MDTraj code that builds the backbone (N, CA, C; nanometers):
import mdtraj as md
import numpy as np

residues = "MET PHE LYS GLN VAL SER ILE PRO HIS ASP ILE GLY VAL CYS TYR SER LYS ASN ASN PRO ARG LEU ARG TYR LYS LYS LYS ILE LEU LYS PHE ILE ARG ASN LEU LYS LEU ILE ARG SER ASP LYS PHE VAL LYS VAL LEU THR ASN GLU ILE LEU LYS ASP ASN CYS ARG LYS PHE ARG PHE PHE SER SER GLY GLN THR GLU ASN ILE GLU GLN LEU ILE LYS VAL LEU GLN VAL CYS LYS ASN CYS HIS MET VAL LYS PHE ALA ILE MET ILE ASN SER ASP ILE GLN LEU ASN GLN LEU ILE GLN SER GLY TYR LYS ILE PRO LYS ASN ALA ASN LEU LEU LEU SER ASN TYR GLU PRO ASN THR LYS THR PRO ASP PHE MET LYS ASN TYR LEU ILE LYS TYR ASN ILE GLY VAL THR GLN THR THR LEU ASN LYS ASN".split()
xyz = np.array([
    [0.0838, -0.1177, 0.0000],
    [0.0000, 0.0000, 0.0000],
    [0.0888, 0.1248, 0.0000],
    [0.0452, 0.2275, -0.0682],
    [0.1209, 0.3516, -0.0755],
    [0.0919, 0.4380, 0.0463],
    [0.1946, 0.5044, 0.0923],
    [0.1779, 0.5975, 0.2029],
    [0.1491, 0.7353, 0.1447],
    [0.0448, 0.8001, 0.1940],
    [0.0104, 0.9327, 0.1446],
    [0.0808, 1.0384, 0.2285],
    [0.1273, 1.1444, 0.1605],
    [0.1911, 1.2568, 0.2289],
    [0.1347, 1.3851, 0.1710],
    [0.1503, 1.4910, 0.2446],
    [0.1034, 1.6191, 0.1926],
    [0.2113, 1.6794, 0.1038],
    [0.1697, 1.7591, 0.0084],
    [0.2631, 1.8225, -0.0853],
    [0.3306, 1.9392, -0.0140],
    [0.4640, 1.9450, -0.0141],
    [0.5323, 2.0562, 0.0523],
    [0.5029, 2.1875, -0.0190],
    [0.4827, 2.2915, 0.0582],
    [0.4476, 2.4220, 0.0005],
    [0.5690, 2.4984, -0.0504],
    [0.6875, 2.4549, -0.0133],
    [0.8060, 2.5316, -0.0482],
    [0.8649, 2.4966, -0.1840],
    [0.8046, 2.4047, -0.2599],
    [0.8641, 2.3704, -0.3885],
    [0.8355, 2.4762, -0.4943],
    [0.7331, 2.5582, -0.4763],
    [0.7138, 2.6739, -0.5606],
    [0.6382, 2.6540, -0.6904],
    [0.6115, 2.5323, -0.7312],
    [0.5410, 2.5092, -0.8565],
    [0.4309, 2.4074, -0.8326],
    [0.3138, 2.4358, -0.8818],
    [0.2028, 2.3413, -0.8716],
    [0.1962, 2.2631, -1.0016],
    [0.2157, 2.1336, -0.9969],
    [0.2145, 2.0532, -1.1181],
    [0.0749, 2.0103, -1.1571],
    [-0.0104, 1.9878, -1.0627],
    [-0.1468, 1.9484, -1.0939],
    [-0.2281, 1.9528, -0.9661],
    [-0.3326, 2.0329, -0.9674],
    [-0.4100, 2.0521, -0.8452],
    [-0.4986, 1.9331, -0.8111],
    [-0.5410, 1.8591, -0.9100],
    [-0.6368, 1.7520, -0.8853],
    [-0.5795, 1.6135, -0.9110],
    [-0.4514, 1.5983, -0.9014],
    [-0.3891, 1.4706, -0.9310],
    [-0.3615, 1.3954, -0.8011],
    [-0.4396, 1.2913, -0.7712],
    [-0.4212, 1.2208, -0.6444],
    [-0.2864, 1.1506, -0.6334],
    [-0.2234, 1.1211, -0.7470],
    [-0.0933, 1.0553, -0.7418],
    [0.0131, 1.1424, -0.6771],
    [-0.0116, 1.2737, -0.6703],
    [0.0868, 1.3635, -0.6118],
    [0.0887, 1.3578, -0.4594],
    [0.0024, 1.2787, -0.4011],
    [0.0022, 1.2639, -0.2560],
    [0.1033, 1.1589, -0.2101],
    [0.1677, 1.0919, -0.3028],
    [0.2621, 0.9871, -0.2681],
    [0.4035, 1.0419, -0.2675],
    [0.4764, 1.0056, -0.1642],
    [0.6082, 1.0627, -0.1409],
    [0.7036, 1.0449, -0.2592],
    [0.7080, 0.9273, -0.3208],
    [0.7996, 0.9047, -0.4331],
    [0.7693, 0.9989, -0.5488],
    [0.6413, 1.0224, -0.5759],
    [0.6006, 1.1121, -0.6849],
    [0.6423, 1.2559, -0.6532],
    [0.6215, 1.2972, -0.5295],
    [0.6588, 1.4327, -0.4883],
    [0.8099, 1.4515, -0.5021],
    [0.8849, 1.3532, -0.4572],
    [1.0308, 1.3633, -0.4660],
    [1.0777, 1.3705, -0.6107],
    [1.0090, 1.3001, -0.7001],
    [1.0429, 1.3063, -0.8429],
    [1.0189, 1.4475, -0.8970],
    [0.9069, 1.5092, -0.8617],
    [0.8782, 1.6449, -0.9078],
    [0.9780, 1.7456, -0.8506],
    [1.0157, 1.7276, -0.7251],
    [1.1143, 1.8170, -0.6646],
    [1.2493, 1.8017, -0.7356],
    [1.2887, 1.6761, -0.7643],
    [1.4141, 1.6510, -0.8358],
    [1.4112, 1.7180, -0.9735],
    [1.2987, 1.7037, -1.0452],
    [1.2863, 1.7650, -1.1775],
    [1.2900, 1.9171, -1.1695],
    [1.2297, 1.9728, -1.0660],
    [1.2305, 2.1178, -1.0481],
    [1.3729, 2.1675, -1.0229],
    [1.4462, 2.0960, -0.9390],
    [1.5861, 2.1340, -0.9133],
    [1.6684, 2.1247, -1.0415],
    [1.6413, 2.0219, -1.1232],
    [1.7162, 2.0048, -1.2476],
    [1.6910, 2.1200, -1.3438],
    [1.5654, 2.1581, -1.3648],
    [1.5380, 2.2659, -1.4611],
    [1.5911, 2.3997, -1.4109],
    [1.6074, 2.4144, -1.2812],
    [1.6648, 2.5370, -1.2263],
    [1.8175, 2.5385, -1.2359],
    [1.8771, 2.4249, -1.2664],
    [2.0236, 2.4147, -1.2690],
    [2.0800, 2.4421, -1.4091],
    [2.2110, 2.4598, -1.4126],
    [2.2805, 2.4792, -1.5401],
    [2.2973, 2.3483, -1.6164],
    [2.2726, 2.2351, -1.5522],
    [2.2920, 2.1037, -1.6127],
    [2.1712, 2.0565, -1.6936],
    [2.0608, 2.1263, -1.6864],
    [1.9349, 2.0788, -1.7454],
    [1.9488, 2.0417, -1.8931],
    [1.9996, 2.1316, -1.9741],
    [2.0061, 2.1092, -2.1188],
    [2.0920, 1.9867, -2.1496],
    [2.2090, 1.9772, -2.0888],
    [2.2990, 1.8646, -2.1152],
    [2.2386, 1.7325, -2.0668],
    [2.1859, 1.7306, -1.9453],
    [2.1320, 1.6070, -1.8882],
    [2.0121, 1.5584, -1.9679],
    [1.9182, 1.6466, -1.9968],
    [1.7972, 1.6043, -2.0672],
    [1.8264, 1.5677, -2.2123],
    [1.9141, 1.6414, -2.2771],
    [1.9540, 1.6068, -2.4136],
    [2.0123, 1.4657, -2.4171],
    [2.1027, 1.4370, -2.3252],
    [2.1643, 1.3041, -2.3203],
    [2.0614, 1.1947, -2.2929],
    [1.9692, 1.2186, -2.2020],
    [1.8671, 1.1185, -2.1686],
    [1.7758, 1.0894, -2.2882],
    [1.7342, 1.1942, -2.3570],
    [1.6449, 1.1761, -2.4722],
    [1.7167, 1.1026, -2.5844],
    [1.8406, 1.1412, -2.6125],
    [1.9172, 1.0741, -2.7186],
    [1.9491, 0.9296, -2.6813],
    [1.9801, 0.9059, -2.5549],
    [2.0118, 0.7705, -2.5090],
    [1.8901, 0.6784, -2.5211],
    [1.7711, 0.7315, -2.4923],
    [1.6495, 0.6503, -2.5009],
    [1.6021, 0.6308, -2.6439],
    [1.6595, 0.7072, -2.7380],
    [1.6253, 0.6942, -2.8792],
    [1.4753, 0.7113, -2.9049],
    [1.4141, 0.8038, -2.8310],
    [1.2707, 0.8265, -2.8523],
    [1.2502, 0.9213, -2.9708],
    [1.1375, 0.9115, -3.0337],
    [1.1066, 0.9936, -3.1508],
    [1.0079, 1.1051, -3.1198],
    [0.9359, 1.0906, -3.0077],
    [0.8400, 1.1934, -2.9663],
    [0.8566, 1.2160, -2.8175],
    [0.8478, 1.3423, -2.7767],
    [0.8659, 1.3765, -2.6360],
    [0.7691, 1.4890, -2.6004],
    [0.7026, 1.4741, -2.4880],
    [0.6049, 1.5742, -2.4443],
    [0.6512, 1.6387, -2.3142],
    [0.6630, 1.7710, -2.3176],
    [0.6960, 1.8472, -2.1977],
    [0.5678, 1.8980, -2.1332],
    [0.5650, 1.8982, -2.0025],
    [0.4665, 1.9706, -1.9233],
    [0.3218, 1.9330, -1.9507],
    [0.2875, 1.8071, -1.9311],
    [0.1474, 1.7704, -1.9453],
    [0.0647, 1.8371, -1.8365],
    [0.1245, 1.8608, -1.7210],
    [0.0537, 1.9365, -1.6172],
    [0.1527, 2.0187, -1.5363],
    [0.2482, 2.0724, -1.6039],
    [0.3485, 2.1522, -1.5357],
    [0.3711, 2.2839, -1.6058],
    [0.4754, 2.3544, -1.5658],
    [0.4934, 2.4873, -1.6189],
    [0.6367, 2.5312, -1.5961],
    [0.6909, 2.6078, -1.6865],
    [0.8187, 2.6721, -1.6603],
    [0.7919, 2.7933, -1.5723],
    [0.8888, 2.8261, -1.4906],
    [0.8721, 2.9385, -1.3981],
    [0.9032, 3.0725, -1.4636],
    [0.9861, 3.0692, -1.5698],
    [1.0275, 3.1944, -1.6335],
    [1.0754, 3.1656, -1.7758],
    [1.1062, 3.2701, -1.8483],
    [1.1470, 3.2542, -1.9878],
    [1.2819, 3.1829, -1.9997],
    [1.3685, 3.1987, -1.9006],
    [1.4976, 3.1301, -1.9053],
    [1.4781, 2.9785, -1.9082],
    [1.3841, 2.9282, -1.8286],
    [1.3564, 2.7849, -1.8285],
    [1.2924, 2.7414, -1.9599],
    [1.2055, 2.8237, -2.0154],
    [1.1443, 2.7910, -2.1441],
    [1.2506, 2.7830, -2.2531],
    [1.3458, 2.8733, -2.2512],
    [1.4537, 2.8711, -2.3502],
    [1.5405, 2.7463, -2.3316],
    [1.5618, 2.7034, -2.2073],
    [1.6355, 2.5785, -2.1834],
    [1.5636, 2.4606, -2.2496],
    [1.4322, 2.4565, -2.2346],
    [1.3532, 2.3494, -2.2963],
    [1.3687, 2.3537, -2.4478],
    [1.3626, 2.4721, -2.5055],
    [1.3758, 2.4861, -2.6504],
    [1.5176, 2.4518, -2.6971],
    [1.6182, 2.4746, -2.6128],
    [1.7550, 2.4346, -2.6473],
    [1.7675, 2.2828, -2.6538],
    [1.6970, 2.2140, -2.5643],
    [1.6951, 2.0673, -2.5707],
    [1.6346, 2.0246, -2.7041],
    [1.5284, 2.0918, -2.7451],
    [1.4645, 2.0600, -2.8746],
    [1.5632, 2.0787, -2.9893],
    [1.6396, 2.1874, -2.9876],
    [1.7390, 2.2112, -3.0924],
    [1.8447, 2.1019, -3.0938],
    [1.8880, 2.0609, -2.9759],
    [1.9924, 1.9588, -2.9663],
    [1.9450, 1.8230, -3.0164],
    [1.8178, 1.7951, -2.9992],
    [1.7603, 1.6651, -3.0395],
    [1.6745, 1.6864, -3.1639],
    [1.7348, 1.7299, -3.2717],
    [1.6603, 1.7727, -3.3906],
    [1.5816, 1.6611, -3.4581],
    [1.6115, 1.5342, -3.4293],
    [1.5374, 1.4234, -3.4907],
    [1.4131, 1.3836, -3.4100],
    [1.3941, 1.4463, -3.2956],
    [1.2815, 1.4151, -3.2071],
    [1.1760, 1.5235, -3.2235],
    [1.0487, 1.4823, -3.2248],
    [0.9385, 1.5789, -3.2298],
    [0.8931, 1.6069, -3.0872],
    [0.8827, 1.7346, -3.0528],
    [0.8480, 1.7767, -2.9173],
    [0.7122, 1.8459, -2.9142],
    [0.6370, 1.8176, -2.8110],
    [0.5142, 1.8907, -2.7803],
    [0.5380, 1.9610, -2.6467],
    [0.5202, 2.0923, -2.6465],
    [0.5471, 2.1708, -2.5260],
    [0.4229, 2.2531, -2.4933],
    [0.3544, 2.2143, -2.3867],
    [0.2365, 2.2871, -2.3423],
    [0.2779, 2.3868, -2.2344],
    [0.2339, 2.5085, -2.2484],
    [0.2653, 2.6117, -2.1503],
    [0.1424, 2.7004, -2.1355],
    [0.1096, 2.7387, -2.0135],
    [-0.0102, 2.8210, -1.9967],
    [0.0217, 2.9657, -1.9589],
    [0.1430, 3.0075, -1.9825],
    [0.1804, 3.1452, -1.9528],
    [0.1917, 3.2258, -2.0815],
    [0.0882, 3.3018, -2.1108],
    [0.0941, 3.3875, -2.2293],
    [0.2003, 3.4956, -2.2119],
    [0.2323, 3.5301, -2.0881],
    [0.3358, 3.6305, -2.0620],
    [0.4722, 3.5765, -2.1071],
    [0.5026, 3.4516, -2.0732],
    [0.6303, 3.3931, -2.1156],
    [0.6378, 3.3801, -2.2671],
    [0.5279, 3.3430, -2.3297],
    [0.5279, 3.3324, -2.4758],
    [0.5519, 3.4689, -2.5396],
    [0.4904, 3.5712, -2.4854],
    [0.5105, 3.7060, -2.5380],
    [0.6560, 3.7503, -2.5170],
    [0.7137, 3.7175, -2.4010],
    [0.8548, 3.7493, -2.3768],
    [0.9448, 3.6761, -2.4769],
    [0.9103, 3.5522, -2.5066],
    [0.9872, 3.4737, -2.6040],
    [0.9802, 3.5387, -2.7418],
    [0.8610, 3.5791, -2.7812],
    [0.8419, 3.6462, -2.9107],
    [0.9215, 3.7761, -2.9148],
    [0.9113, 3.8562, -2.8089],
    [0.9810, 3.9847, -2.8034],
    [1.1329, 3.9673, -2.8052],
    [1.1812, 3.8564, -2.7507],
    [1.3261, 3.8329, -2.7472],
    [1.3810, 3.7957, -2.8846],
    [1.2922, 3.7536, -2.9762],
    [1.3362, 3.7137, -3.1088],
    [1.3876, 3.5708, -3.1147],
    [1.3716, 3.4958, -3.0085],
    [1.4187, 3.3573, -3.0057],
    [1.3429, 3.2755, -3.1093],
    [1.4152, 3.2021, -3.1898],
    [1.3535, 3.1231, -3.2957],
    [1.3175, 2.9845, -3.2429],
    [1.1916, 2.9496, -3.2539],
    [1.1426, 2.8199, -3.2085],
    [1.1888, 2.7135, -3.3075],
    [1.2529, 2.6077, -3.2577],
    [1.2990, 2.5019, -3.3494],
    [1.1825, 2.4386, -3.4248],
    [1.2092, 2.3935, -3.5473],
    [1.1048, 2.3340, -3.6316],
    [1.0464, 2.2061, -3.5723],
    [1.1225, 2.1357, -3.4905],
    [1.0744, 2.0105, -3.4321],
    [1.0001, 2.0319, -3.2996],
    [0.9789, 2.1575, -3.2616],
    [0.9091, 2.1891, -3.1367],
    [0.7699, 2.2432, -3.1675],
    [0.6693, 2.1769, -3.1155],
    [0.5317, 2.2217, -3.1284],
    [0.4954, 2.2917, -2.9977],
    [0.5131, 2.4232, -2.9957],
    [0.4876, 2.5035, -2.8765],
    [0.3413, 2.5445, -2.8749],
    [0.2731, 2.5142, -2.7647],
    [0.1289, 2.5362, -2.7560],
    [0.0915, 2.6139, -2.6305],
    [0.0104, 2.7170, -2.6474],
    [-0.0470, 2.7876, -2.5327],
    [-0.1654, 2.7053, -2.4844],
    [-0.1570, 2.6600, -2.3619],
    [-0.2631, 2.5800, -2.3026],
    [-0.3510, 2.6710, -2.2173],
    [-0.4807, 2.6627, -2.2369],
    [-0.5714, 2.7445, -2.1561],
    [-0.5566, 2.7101, -2.0098],
    [-0.5442, 2.8119, -1.9269],
    [-0.5345, 2.7882, -1.7830],
    [-0.6724, 2.7863, -1.7191],
    [-0.7731, 2.8183, -1.7955],
    [-0.9106, 2.8114, -1.7457],
    [-0.9862, 2.7059, -1.8268],
    [-1.0224, 2.5942, -1.7619],
    [-1.0914, 2.4865, -1.8347],
    [-1.2233, 2.5316, -1.8965],
    [-1.2573, 2.4690, -2.0080],
    [-1.3840, 2.4916, -2.0790],
    [-1.3982, 2.6326, -2.1354],
    [-1.2883, 2.7003, -2.1575],
    [-1.2934, 2.8306, -2.2240],
    [-1.2051, 2.8247, -2.3481],
    [-1.2364, 2.9060, -2.4445],
    [-1.1586, 2.9097, -2.5681],
    [-1.0626, 3.0276, -2.5639],
    [-0.9498, 3.0093, -2.6291],
    [-0.8537, 3.1182, -2.6431],
    [-0.9138, 3.2226, -2.7365],
    [-0.9085, 3.3503, -2.6985],
    [-0.9643, 3.4546, -2.7851],
    [-0.8989, 3.4534, -2.9239],
    [-0.9777, 3.4839, -3.0253],
    [-0.9284, 3.4822, -3.1634],
    [-0.8087, 3.5742, -3.1852],
    [-0.8109, 3.6928, -3.1223],
    [-0.6993, 3.7859, -3.1430],
    [-0.5683, 3.7241, -3.0919],
    [-0.5768, 3.6471, -2.9830],
    [-0.4568, 3.5839, -2.9295],
    [-0.4106, 3.4698, -3.0196],
    [-0.5062, 3.3902, -3.0698],
    [-0.4719, 3.2822, -3.1632],
    [-0.4028, 3.3386, -3.2863],
    [-0.4612, 3.4438, -3.3429],
    [-0.4066, 3.5047, -3.4646],
    [-0.2664, 3.5623, -3.4416],
    [-0.2450, 3.6185, -3.3242],
    [-0.1142, 3.6741, -3.2901],
    [-0.0100, 3.5626, -3.2780],
    [-0.0428, 3.4568, -3.2048],
    [0.0528, 3.3490, -3.1787],
    [0.0859, 3.2686, -3.3035],
    [-0.0116, 3.2478, -3.3908],
    [0.0101, 3.1655, -3.5102],
    [0.1160, 3.2272, -3.6011],
    [0.1301, 3.3588, -3.5982],
    [0.2335, 3.4259, -3.6775],
    [0.3740, 3.3806, -3.6367],
    [0.3859, 3.3357, -3.5129],
    [0.5159, 3.2952, -3.4593],
    [0.5256, 3.1435, -3.4401],
    [0.4398, 3.0706, -3.5112],
    [0.4370, 2.9233, -3.5056],
    [0.4095, 2.8693, -3.3653],
    [0.3224, 2.9372, -3.2942],
    [0.2779, 2.8919, -3.1625],
    [0.1299, 2.8610, -3.1730],
    [0.0919, 2.7403, -3.1362],
    [-0.0476, 2.6992, -3.1431],
    [-0.1184, 2.7174, -3.0098],
    [-0.2429, 2.6777, -3.0055],
    [-0.3211, 2.6855, -2.8820],
    [-0.3923, 2.5520, -2.8598],
    [-0.4166, 2.5221, -2.7343],
    [-0.4940, 2.4039, -2.6969],
    [-0.6094, 2.4477, -2.6101],
    [-0.7076, 2.3646, -2.6022],
    [-0.8223, 2.3943, -2.5168],
    [-0.8336, 2.2832, -2.4121],
    [-0.8507, 2.3228, -2.2882],
    [-0.8640, 2.2281, -2.1779],
    [-1.0117, 2.2119, -2.1457],
    [-1.0518, 2.0893, -2.1226],
    [-1.1916, 2.0655, -2.0901],
    [-1.2022, 1.9730, -1.9685],
    [-1.3082, 1.9874, -1.8957],
    [-1.3374, 1.8981, -1.7850],
    [-1.4440, 1.7966, -1.8243],
    [-1.4947, 1.8100, -1.9463],
    [-1.5979, 1.7174, -1.9965],
    [-1.5333, 1.5887, -2.0445],
    [-1.5972, 1.4770, -2.0165],
    [-1.5433, 1.3480, -2.0586],
    [-1.5728, 1.3173, -2.2037],
    [-1.6658, 1.3842, -2.2659],
    [-1.7049, 1.3564, -2.4056],
    [-1.6071, 1.4158, -2.5029],
])
top = md.Topology()
chain = top.add_chain()
for i, resn in enumerate(residues, 1):
    res = top.add_residue(resn, chain, resSeq=i)
    for name in ("N", "CA", "C"):
        top.add_atom(name, md.element.get_by_symbol(name[0]), res)
traj = md.Trajectory(xyz[None], top)
């Protein structure tokens, strides 16, 4: 049987508010380890090596997570550049970070499918935002709580 623990408040990032698996200590420790890694200078090298070693062809970042700032988002995109034969899906719900990325002029790698994920379930991204992001090869996703 799994032992349930409470999620520590000092980790600084909420990976998923309604995920019961996050009550288990091993899962929490994995998220904390991953958070420390993305905050470190070793992230790009370590993750690039792991992806290439596993010989995977598709990789999904952040199914229920988030980068804390544009520096971390750029690290993720650098991994994509390094692994040019792998197709990446990157969900992010910070329109502010995406706008900072656009303003910085950073070029999104062709193998990276960067998507703005709605942070409010069952709502659509406004058309003006979709039209703005598509110019920079950034797509949008819609989150739903409906099972259909």
